[in-house]
C-alpha positions, 0 to 999 in steps of 0.5 A: 518853832511853834506850830503857829509859826511859818514852816519852810517845808510848806508852800512859800505863800498862800493867800486865800480869798483876801478882802480888805476895805477902807470904810465902804471902799474895797481895796483888795477884792477876793484875791487868792494866790499860791506861790511856790517855795523859791518863786519870784512873783511880781504884783503888778498893776496901776496905782490904787489897784491894791498891790501895796495893801496886799503886800502890807497884809502879807507883812502883817502891817495891815489886818485884812477884812477877811481871808487867810494868809499862810506862810510856809504852810502855816496861818499867820493872821494872828502873828505880828510882823516880827514873828512872820519870818518876813524880810522887807526892802522898802522903796527908800531902803530905810538904812540906819545912817549912823550904822556902818554897812556891817551894822545895818546888815547885822541889825535883825540878828542883833534883835534876835540876839544871835551869838556874836560869832554866828552873827559875824559869819552871817554878815560876811556871808550876806555881804558876799552874796550881794557883792559888798564884801569890801564895804563893811565899814562904810556908812550909807552916805558913802554909798551909791543908790545901787549899793544902798539897795544891795545892803538893804537886801542883805539886811533883809536876807540876813535873818533867813526869812521865809519870804522876801518882800520888795516894795518898788525897790528900783523906783529911786534908781536911774534907768541904766542902774535899774537894769543892772540892779534888776539883773543883780536882784535876780542873781541874788534871789536865785542864789538865796532861794528865798520866796520873793514878792516884788511890788511894781507898776513897771510892766517891763520890770515885772515881765523880765524878773518874775517867774509869774505875774499877778496882775491886779485891777481895782482890787481884783486879780485879773490874771496870775500866770507866767510873763509870756502867758500874760503877754501872749494869752491875756485873760481880759481886755485890761490885761491886753492893754495894760501889759505892752502896747496894743492896737484896739479895733471894733468889729463883729465875729464873722466866722468861727473855724477851728477855735479861730475867729474871723472878725469883720472890722468896723474900719473895713477889712477883716482880721484873724483872732483868738479869744480866751472866751467862746464867741459866736458869729455876730458877737460885737468884739474889740480886737487887740493887735500888738504893734509887732504883729502889724507889718508894712507891706507892698501887698495891695490886699493889705489895709491902707494907711498913712504914716503919721510919724516914725520913731527909731527906738534903738533896736526897733522902729515904731510907726504911728499910722492913720487909717482912712477913717482916722483910726490910729495904729502903731506898728513895730519892727526890728531895726537893722543898722542904717534903717530909717523910719518912713517919712510922714505922709507915706502911703502904706499897706498893713498886713497881720502876721500874728493873730489878734486877741478878741474880747466881747465889746 
């Protein structure tokens, strides 16, 4: 290995102020991320936020307008994709239909001219890792979607990449199979110990699989943190409303005490809130309150509301509620066996059981 090629002893991946433009349009706007060896990071965001472009820049398919990409501690901006030690699993898996499972897994090793005996051992090892040992002689058309995905992952890992890139790998799978494959991917990635980047627009997928999540919006990095921190301590209003569900209410800071804010709501009443920013009394704010932080209570001091509709969603019940001024809110609570939603038109009171998050309006 030359000094210009990736070194597995260094950090998994470093993106240093990456910019990319299509004409005058910025697609990636100054993104900096450092990913540890063996870490699984999700690039999450809405369509057009720049996540796939960023993945292509890492892979070497696109050359960034500015910034540096380092894999394994070494700059790779000048290297073509086949010299970056990167394995890629595409959305459609891209298996060769005329090749058997074993031949597909061996493809990258053939390109590298690996000895036949070494190749056979490596293919057997990879098929064992993805639990496809008994399928070596089958062809892609004889496999289910989940099985094809496993073969694609085995092929990507066979060349011992420094970095594994997954571009919406579960998009073609139905919901039940998607969950099974997410669990399987986590197992494979942990056993292989390969630094991995997952591109997805599915927030549940990102929060359940990733060690950390990089949330992008219009080319900018909004927050890079663990899934629990992203959900519990969002850095911006966008993060709070994009990840999970949030009730957004207008108000003004009425008091500050011990880092906690009392916000007088425009709909009446007040609410306790935390904030990633420093706010002062009188500041107009938007407060975000998760549906699970709102409980229906008989307490007369609660905020009055009317049930619009109730939805039993398996293990939880979600109620759509309407305040006196027409504001719509959602509450969510665990559902016990036999529990039914409240009928439409039921008059209820709402009580806050966890702090909201306040952002300057």
